[in-house]
N, C-alpha and C positions, 0 to 999 in steps of 0.2 A: 504494499500500500503505500502511495505516494501522496501525502495530504495536500502539499501545494506546490510539488516540483514543476521547474520550468516556467512559472509563472512571469512572463513578460510584463503584465499589468502589475504593477503595485499591489499589495494586498489591502492596504489602507483605502487606496484609490476604488480597487475593485469592489469592495464592501459598501462604497457610498454611491455607485453607480448602478442604476437599475434601468434596465432594458425591457420593455415590452416586447418580448421576440415575435417575430411575424410568422403566425403558423399559416400552414397551407390549407386553409379553408377551402379554398377551390382546389384541392389538389391533384395531384396526375391520376389519382384514382379514387373512385369511391369505395366504402367500405365492403360493398357486396362483391366487388371485382377481384378474382382470383389473381394473384401476382406469383410468378414463378421465379424462384430463387436458385442459381446454380452456382458452380465453381466457375467463375469465369477466366480462371488461368487456363482451365481445360483438364482434360483426363488423357491419362495413357491407355493406349488401345486396348490392352488386355485388364485393366483395372475396373474394380465396380464405379458404376457412375450413378451418383444419387442427386436428386435435387429435391425442392419442396414447393408445394404451392399452397400459399396462405389466403383466406378469403373468410368473408363475414357469414357466409353459408358453408353447410358440409356440402364435400364434394367427393366423399367416397365413391369409388367405382366411376367416377366420371372418366372417359376415353382422355387419353394424351396421346400426342403424335410427335416425333422427331423428325424434323425436317432439314434436308440438306441446304447448301448455300443457293442452290437453283430452286428450293421451294418443293423439291420432290419429298414424298414421305417415305421414310426407311425404316420406320419401326412404328407400331402403335400398341398401346397398352391401356393398362386402367391404373388410376390413382389408387394409392394405399389407404388404409384405415386413418382415421382421425388420430392425430399424435398430440391433440391438446391445444390450449387457447394461447395465443401470444398475448393479444390485448384485446378490449371490448369490441372493437372495430373488426379485428382479425382474430374472431374466436375459433378459427379452425386452420389447421396446419396438416396438411397431408404430405407424406413421402412419396416421391416418384423414382422409379427405378428403370434406368435406360441402359443397362449395363451391357445388354445384346448390340449395343453399337459399337463395333470394333474397327470399322474400316476408317482410316485416317481421311479426315475433311474438317469442315466446319459446319456447325449445325445449330439448331435452336430447338427448344421444346416449346409445344403448343398443348394448352390445356381446354379441352371444351369447357365453355361457360368462364374462361378468363379475359381478361380486358386486351392483353396483347402476349406474344410469345416471348419467351425468355431472352435475354441478350444473348448474343452470338458464342459459342465457345469451340474451342477445337479438340479434337482427337488425333492423338500422335503416337506412333511407336516409340517406344522407349522413353528415358527420362528426361528428353530434351525440353520440355515445358517447365519443369521444376528448376533444371539447371539454367534456364534463360531468366528464370525469376530471381534466383540466386545471385546471378551475375549483374542483375539491375541493382539490387541491394548492395553488392559489393561498390558498384558505381556511386550508390548515396555516400558512401564514405568519401570517396574521392572529392564529392561535394562539400563534405564537411571539414576539407582539410583547413588548418592555419598555417601562419608563417609564411617562409619564402618559396616554398615548393608547392604552390597552388596551380595545377593546372586550369586554363581558363574554362574549359568544358562548356556543358549546355546553360549553365547559368552565367557565364561569363565572367566567373571570378578573378579577383586580383590578389597579390600578396597581402596579408594583413596581421597586423600585430607583431611587426619586425622589432618594438621595442621589448617583446618578450625576451630578446637575446641579452637582456640586463636588467633583469627584475629585483626589486627589494623583496625581502622576506619580512613578513608583518607577523605579530602575536595574532592570536585567534580574536576575532571581534566579539563584543559584549553584546547580545540582541536585546532587545527591548521586550521580549515576550517569547515563550515557546512555541507560538504558532505564527512567527513573523520572521522575515529574512531582514525587517530593517535593525541596523545597530545603533548603538548609542555611543557619543564621543568620538573621539579621533582614533585611527588606527595607528598602532604603535610599532614602528620599524624596528625590527631585531636583527637583521642582517642582509647579506648580499654584496655584490649582485650575484644571481645566477642565471644561467640560460636555459630558458623553458619554451623557447621557441618551436612551434611546429605543433604537432597532435591534430586532433579533432575537436570540433566544436562538441559539446555535450548533446544537443538537441537544435531547438529553434532560437537559442541564446547563442552567446559566445563564451560561457564560462567554459572552463576543462578540468575535468575531474580525475584524478588517477584510479579511483575506485570504478569508474565507468570505463574507462580506457583499458584497465587491465582485463575487466571482463570480456569487453568486446574484442580485443584483440587474441585473447585465450581462446575464444570461438572462431575467431578466422583463422588462427595458426589450425586448430582442430579440425576445422572443415579443410584446409589445405592437406593435411595429414589423412582423414577419413574420407573425403570426397570421392565423388565418382571418377572426376576428371580435374587436373589443377589448371586453373584459370591464373595465369600470368598476373591480372590486375589483381586477384585476390593476394597474390604474394606480395606485390608492390605495396597494397594498402597493410597488410600484416607487417611488413617491415616498416613502414612508416609509422606506425603506432607504436612498436618496438623501439624505434629510435627515440620517441619522445619519452615513455617510459624510464628509458636509460638515463635520458636527462633528470626526471624527477627522482632518481636515485643518485644519492652522493657516497660512492662507495668510500671514499676517504674520511667522511664524518660519520658514515652510517647515518643518514639522514633521509627520509622518504617524505619528498613534497607531495601534497594530496590536491592542490587546487591552484587553479590561476584566475584572479579575477574574483570580484564581489558583487553578489547579486544586486542588491538596493541598497542605495545612500543611508547616511545616516539620518536619525529623526532629527536632528538640528538643521539639517538642510545644508550642511557645508560641504559635501560632495554627494555625486550621483553613482549609481552602480551600473551595471550590465542591465538589469531588466529595466531600467528608467526610461531608456531612449530606445526607439525603433530606427535602425541606421544598418547602413551596410556596413562590413567588418574594417575594411581598409580606410574607412574615415577616422577611425580611431587615433592612426598613427599622427594624424595632423590637427589633433585638437591642441587647445591652448588655455582655455578658460580654467581657472582655478577648480571649480566646482568639478570640471571634468578629468581632473588630473588622474584618476585610478580608471578611466576609460582608456587612457593612452598610455599611462605607465602601472600597469596592472599589477596588483599585490600578488604574492605568491604566500601560501601558507603550508606549513609542515604537520606530519602525522604526531610528532613528538621530537624531543629535544635530542641533539646529535648524539648518537649513540644509545639511546634509550629503547626500551621495547616498544614494537610497532602495534597497533591494533591487529588482533591476529587475523580479521577478514582481509585486511589490506596486504598484510605480509602473505598469506596465502595466495591470493588469487594473482598479486603482481608477480610472484615467483612462478607460479603455473604460466603466466604468459610466457616468461622467459624460457622455461624448460621445454614447453611445446615449441618454441622454435627452436630450442636446441634438437628436438627430434626431427624437423622438417629441413633444415638448414642443411645443404650438400656439404659446404665447407666445413672442414673438421675444426680448423682453428675457430671461426664463429661459432660452431655449436660448442665447442668446449667453453668458449668465453660466455656465452648466453648460461650454460650449466653452472659455471661458477656466480655469475651475478644472481642467478637464482636460488643458488645454496646460501649466498649471503644474505639476502632478503628474508629467505624462510628461517634462517637463524634467528632472526630480530624479533621473531614473532612473541608477541606477550601471551603466554598461554596460562598464566595464573592469575587470580583477582582480576579478571575481565569483568566489567561493567558495561557501560555503555560504549559501543563500538564508534569507531573514527570513519566516518563517509565522506562527508562535505559538510560546509561552514553555510548556513545552518544545518545541523543533524538533521531537521525534519525534511530537508529536501529529499533525502535518502534514508529512510529511516530502518535500517536494517538489524536484526536482532541474531540471526543464526551465523556462527562463525566456525564452527568445528568442521563443518563442510568444506570450508575455504582451504583449512589446514590438511584435509584429507586430500583435496584436489591438488594442492602444491605438493605433497610429499608422491601421490601416485605420479605426476606427471614428471617430478625428479626422477623417481624409480626408472620410468619408462626410457627417458633420456641418458640415464646413467647405463641402463642396459644396451642401449644402442651404441653408446661410446665406450662401454667395456670398462665403467668408471666402477672401481669396488665399493664405491658406497652405495650401490644400486639397492642391497638387501637391506640396509638400514633405514633408508627412506621407505622401502617397501612395508618394513615393520612399521614406521610411523605413520604412514597412510592405513593401516591396518586398526592401528590403535584410534586414530582420530575418527575413523570411520564407526567404531564401536563408541566412541564417544558420541557422536552424532546420531547414532541409532538410540541412545540412551537417552539424551537429553532434547534433540532437536526434531527427530522424524517425526512425521504425522502431521503437519500442519501446510506445508507448502510442496509445491512441484516445480519444475525446473524454470527459472527465471532469474533475472539479476540478483535476488535475495537468497536464492537456494541453488546451489550448482551441484548439489551431492548426486545427482543423475548421473552426470559425466564424471565426477569423481568416484563414484560405484564402478562404473564401465571401465574406467581407467585402473582402478584397483584389481580388477577381475583380470584385465589383459596383462598387468605386470605381473601377478600371482602366477598366471600361466607361463608366461615367459620364463620367471624365474625357476618353477619347476622343470621346464625345458632344459634349462642352463643346469639346474641339479643334476639332472639324469644323465648329463654327459660328462660328470665329473663324480667325485667321491664326496661331496658335502651335500647336506639335506636342506630342502629349501623351509623356510619358515612356513607355519601353517597360518593361513589367512582365510578367515571366515566369508568363503565366497557365497555360502547359501545364506547367509544374513543379508548381504548386501543386495543379494539377487533378489531376495523377497522384499526388499525395501524398495527396489525399482517397480516391482510389480505393485507394491502398496500404493506408489505414488499414482501410479496408471489407474488404479481402482479408485482413487480420488476423484478423477477425470470422469470414469466411467460410472460411478455412482450420480454423479451429476448430470451427466448425458442422458442416463436412462428417464430422468424426469423432465427433460429439457424437450420441446418439439423439434427444435433444430438440431439435437445432439450435440450441444456444446459443452464441451468438458470444463471449460474455464469458466470463472465468477464474473459474468458480464456487467455487474453493477458495482463495479470497483475499479481501482485504476489497473492497467496493465492486463487486460482480458485477452487482447490481442498476442504479445508476446509469451502468456502463459499458455495459449493455444499452440503457438509453435513449438514451446517447451515440451507440451505433450507429445506432439507429433514427432519431436527429436527422441524422447524417452521410449517412445513405442519402438523406434529404430534401434536404439542402444540396447533395449532389451532383447531384441530379436538377435542383434550381433553376439550377444554375450552368451544366449542360451538356444539359440536355433529356433525358439518357438514363437510362431507366426500369429498366436492368439489375439494381439492387440495392434495387427496390423490393420485390420479395418476401423476399429477406434482410432487410431492416428490419422489415417486418410481423411475420414471425416473432420479433423480439427483443420486440415489443410482447407477443405471445402469451405468450411466455416469462414476460415480468415480470406477467402478470394470469392465470397460474394453468396455463398449457401446459408445466409443468415438473414435475420428479419428486414433489415435495412438494404438487402442487396448490394453491399458495397465490398468489394475487394479493398482491404486494409492496406494494400501496398500500392503506392501511386505509378500508375503506367502499366497495370494490369486491369484488363476488361474494357469495358466500353468507354468512348472518350467522352467523359463529363467533366464541367467544371469541378477542380478540386481546391480546397482553399486550406491548405497546412498552416499551422501556427509557426510560420519560419520566416525570418526576417529578409533572408535574401531571394528567397523563391518569391514573396510578396512583393517586393518593392521592386524585381526585375520583371515580375510577371510572366515567369517561365514555369514551366511544370518540373517538378522536384521527382524526376522519375527514379523509381527504388526506394523511395522513402516509406517506412513501415510508422504507421501513426498509432496514437494509444487504443483507437477504437470507441466504442461505447464504454460508460462510465455512469456512476450514480445519478439518476435523474435529481436527485436533491442537490446537487453541485450546480445546476442551472437555474435554481428557483429564483434567484436574484438577477439573473438575466447575463450578459456578458460584457456589460459596460460599452463606453464610447472605443471608437477607433483610435489609437495613438496619433500622436503628429507622425506624418510619413508613411501611416501603414493605409495601405489600397483596401478598400472596403473589398470584401469577398465573402459570400457570392455577390455578383453583381446585382442581381435580382432583389437581395435582402430578404428572400425567402427562405426559411428553414424546411427544405423540402424534405426532411426525414422525421420531421415532428410527429405525424401521423404514425409512425412507426415504434413510437416510446413503448415499452412493456416489460413489465415484470420487473419495475424499479429501475430499468436501464434507460439510458436517452445516448443518442449519438447524435451531435452536432458538428456539421463541414461548416465552420465558420473560422476565418483568421484569429477572430479573438478567442477562439474555442479550445484554450491550451489544454483543457480537461478532457477532450477527444480527438483534436486534430492535430496536435504537435507531434512530429516525429522525433526519434531518439535513435543514437548509436546502439543501445543495447537492443532495442527492438529489432532494429535490422541485423545486428549480430545473430542472435537467435534464429530470425529467419534465414539467414545465410547458412547456419549450421543444419536446421531441420531440413532443407532444401537440397543441401549437399550430400547428406548421408546417404 
């Protein structure tokens, strides 16, 4: 849960501005019309193909047809039983199974009594559709780049924040309350200069966080390792992210820097922060007003004092990024250096007396509570890297991974599934891989492999999937993620990835269908009929809460947005457009309001950070799920 992450509009302002949101009274449909929802990315030729029709009246047994691009009927069938109500207007949701369509081509589904056919979708042999979507999400990282190495790309980007090359280090701000990012007083400089140029913007704003970058880069390296094919752009972005993480770790002083930039200005009004001004990032380098000093010369904050233990979540996932790079990197010299950096960071982890974790400033941007999964992940990746490089510490790290897996199962398991805040699914799978590799190594020599409780971590992978399965069983669209809270879309991608990880370590295909339905949901087989990755599906106006895309008025292809969220978050409206913010949608109409249901709402509006903001961690889990 992210209570107010990535809000460019300051909270104090947002709370005071109330917008009477325009509802689509004269909507594109009337409640009695049937609307067809399908996976707009498309389907592999041999895969199951499932869609839904939602309507104000029951449609059980209605005839459906699949039409090819020339309008020829290639399949007919009957709509399935009523799966339940979505909202009062769409009281009936029915499943449509058109798996029999296997010939490659482009198609639409037409249901008797519906207002219009489904959006067009493609059927294709092999995994090319998913890989193409993964490549788009990788391209989003290129658009998120900061620093000197910024390709122009589709958004016409320019180099930005070159002043980060000589940034000052500041003590943590004092915030005016637990639910705000407004600080009190002046920031206190404690060190520097340090070079933190580069990296990726976190989301639609221009802050940079080690917590997010380490998670995202770990998944990019894991995608390069585990994917069906190696995308050169994927490797470039993974290396770009790692280069920045390398700058955020000071090997000499054993200091990990956690954040570049400050979210909001102070309550006294003597300076503004990143979220206070809607602008292009390259503008910051030329600012001169005293109140804008922290936009031009951005403050850097550290996890702990030099040499002091580091919050274990940060140490574990940052070490994992370097260790995963060591597994993929072809240069043995670079791979060994990455392994050493990973080992150094991991050794700095605070493992006793852990209370509130360190993620961001304020902590409420990313309120993580689990940390043992990060230590399991870091150790598992260290073990795999050491096995590859024949480093004698491999078994020690394997034992640490097993220990932290046990601690995770005892203290943290059962509450969440694969996402930014819980990486245990990947940690478990890689612990199993490392244990099996160690047994193979032991069989070739005289030593004995340490005992790793593979059964327990496999059972937890299954238990995480069952969390989603139970949710999906009572949900008309088969969604396994909780869509009335933050991060439904990345959770759905995480469940899809977990289903594939489970199959990879067990050979059991029991959850394949469930995982596929989560991808269907993310790509349009949901109540709103929206693919939550921009650039997939029908060409419609998209309004991400993203400054560069909004100001440039260009599509942010590959961006993965938060998706639906609690309807309560929209009760006070969206507030006014900030200066320089281009109104979007251009009509001012919330075309998705009729599909609000079960406590969740999706609003595609540039002001709607709760639903339409893209983020690096969203794109990263999409890349991984689609690459496996």
